[in-house]
C-alpha positions in Angstrom: -15.8 -56.9 10.6 -14.9 -54.0 8.6 -11.0 -52.9 8.6 -11.6 -49.8 10.5 -13.2 -51.4 13.2 -10.6 -54.3 13.6 -8.3 -50.9 14.2 -10.8 -49.2 17.0 -10.2 -52.9 18.7 -6.4 -52.9 18.3 -5.9 -49.8 19.2 -7.9 -50.7 22.3 -6.4 -53.5 23.2 -2.7 -51.4 24.0 -4.7 -48.5 25.5 -2.7 -47.2 28.8 -4.9 -48.9 31.2 -4.9 -52.6 30.1 -1.1 -52.5 30.1 0.3 -54.4 33.4 4.1 -55.1 34.5 2.1 -58.8 35.8 0.0 -59.0 32.5 -3.7 -59.2 32.4 -5.9 -57.6 34.5 -3.2 -55.2 36.7 -3.1 -51.5 35.6 0.0 -49.7 35.3 0.6 -46.8 38.2 0.2 -43.5 37.5 3.0 -41.1 37.5 3.1 -38.2 40.2 1.1 -34.8 40.1 3.9 -32.6 38.7 3.5 -29.1 40.2 5.1 -26.3 37.0 6.7 -23.4 39.5 4.0 -20.2 38.4 5.9 -18.0 36.3 8.5 -15.5 37.6 7.1 -11.6 38.5 8.4 -8.7 39.8 9.1 -8.2 43.9 5.6 -7.0 45.8 7.7 -5.5 48.9 10.5 -3.8 49.6 14.2 -6.6 50.1 16.2 -6.0 52.2 18.4 -2.9 51.9 22.5 -3.3 53.5 24.4 -0.1 53.9 28.0 -0.5 55.5 30.1 1.3 58.4 31.7 4.5 57.8 34.4 4.0 55.3 37.5 6.6 55.3 37.8 8.5 51.8 40.9 10.5 51.9 42.5 9.2 48.5 39.5 10.5 47.0 39.5 14.3 48.6 40.2 17.3 45.9 43.9 16.8 46.7 44.2 13.7 45.5 44.8 13.2 41.0 42.4 10.1 40.1 40.1 10.4 37.4 38.0 7.5 38.4 36.6 6.0 41.0 35.1 2.7 40.9 32.9 0.5 44.1 34.4 -3.2 43.4 31.3 -5.8 45.2 32.8 -9.1 45.1 31.2 -12.7 45.5 27.4 -11.9 44.9 24.9 -14.6 45.5 23.1 -14.9 42.6 21.1 -18.5 42.7 17.5 -16.8 43.3 15.7 -13.3 42.6 17.2 -11.4 39.5 17.5 -8.0 40.8 18.9 -4.4 40.1 21.4 -3.4 42.9 21.2 0.7 43.7 24.2 2.7 45.7 23.7 5.2 47.0 26.5 7.5 49.2 26.0 8.7 52.6 22.4 7.9 52.7 21.5 5.1 55.2 18.1 6.1 54.7 17.3 5.4 51.2 15.3 2.8 49.4 13.3 1.6 46.3 11.6 5.2 46.4 14.7 7.7 46.8 15.6 9.8 43.9 18.2 8.8 41.4 20.1 11.9 41.6 23.4 13.5 43.0 21.5 15.1 45.8 19.9 12.1 47.2 24.0 10.1 47.0 23.1 8.1 43.7 26.4 6.8 42.6 25.3 3.8 40.2 23.7 0.4 39.1 24.0 -2.9 39.0 21.8 -5.9 37.6 22.0 -9.5 38.7 20.0 -11.9 36.9 18.9 -15.0 38.8 18.9 -18.5 39.0 15.4 -18.6 40.0 15.6 -20.8 43.3 17.3 -24.2 43.6 15.3 -27.0 41.7 17.6 -30.4 42.7 18.5 -32.5 45.8 19.9 -31.1 49.0 23.0 -30.0 47.8 22.8 -29.5 44.5 22.9 -26.3 44.3 26.7 -25.9 46.0 29.5 -24.4 45.1 32.3 -26.7 44.7 34.9 -25.0 43.4 37.8 -25.7 45.9 38.8 -29.2 44.7 39.1 -28.4 41.0 43.1 -28.9 39.6 44.8 -26.6 38.5 44.4 -27.1 34.8 40.8 -28.1 35.4 39.3 -26.2 32.3 35.9 -27.0 32.2 33.6 -24.2 32.8 32.8 -22.9 36.4 29.7 -23.4 38.3 26.8 -21.7 37.1 26.3 -20.4 40.8 30.0 -19.3 41.1 29.6 -15.5 43.0 29.6 -12.9 40.8 31.9 -9.6 41.2 30.3 -6.4 39.7 32.4 -3.0 39.2 30.5 0.5 39.1 31.8 3.7 38.4 31.5 5.8 41.1 33.2 8.1 40.4 31.4 11.8 40.2 29.3 11.5 43.3 32.1 10.3 45.5 34.1 13.1 44.4 31.3 15.5 45.7 31.3 13.9 48.7 34.8 14.0 49.2 35.0 17.6 49.5 32.4 18.1 52.7 33.8 14.8 54.4 36.5 12.4 55.0 34.0 9.6 55.5 31.0 7.7 53.8 28.6 4.8 53.8 27.7 2.4 51.1 24.1 1.7 51.1 22.6 -1.3 48.7 19.1 -0.9 47.7 17.7 -3.9 45.7 14.6 -3.7 43.5 13.4 -7.2 43.2 12.7 -7.6 38.8 12.3 -10.9 38.1 11.8 -14.4 41.2 9.6 -17.4 41.9 7.8 -18.9 44.7 11.6 -20.6 45.3 13.3 -17.3 46.0 13.6 -15.8 48.8 13.1 -11.7 48.2 13.4 -10.4 51.9 17.1 -11.2 52.0 18.1 -10.7 47.8 21.9 -9.1 47.9 24.1 -11.1 49.6 28.3 -11.0 49.1 31.3 -11.3 50.3 33.0 -7.9 49.8 33.6 -4.5 48.4 35.9 -2.0 48.2 36.7 1.1 46.7 39.3 1.9 43.7 40.5 4.5 42.0 42.7 4.7 38.6 45.2 7.5 38.4 45.8 9.2 35.1 
């Protein structure tokens, strides 16, 4: 038999279909079919907005000296969709089509790079940092809630000239999401506050 024919026969003898855990005549079990995730896409519909209750802003009035005012947002969830958070002051009807102008109450934006949803078993993506020891120098959990600080000085100062209270509206605009993401309830957080800095 030619050498080339021997190689072909030998190769066929160890083919996947002929291997078996129990010997000759048994075929190996085929692996389960894997379903890949689709490519992340931009949001296709408006996400739910958040509007705060009226917040006293006497601290920002013309009689007070400050050179900067920030809106601090703490504990932002970022396990799913990526998004831009647009901040509007005293404009609770703002949405993603609202002009980003001072006249419309626009004060600034922040961006969240989301993780695209959880691919693990239930509980895999839960953040459990409360049991960490004081001198545990490992990096924090990748899904530890994020904090954002946005300067809103000019818009807040103008509003404070006319009124003593302000509402904060966050309009999330989804920039990338997979089928594992909740694209309705995008903006989830724990707390927010104004911080001013004196000269």
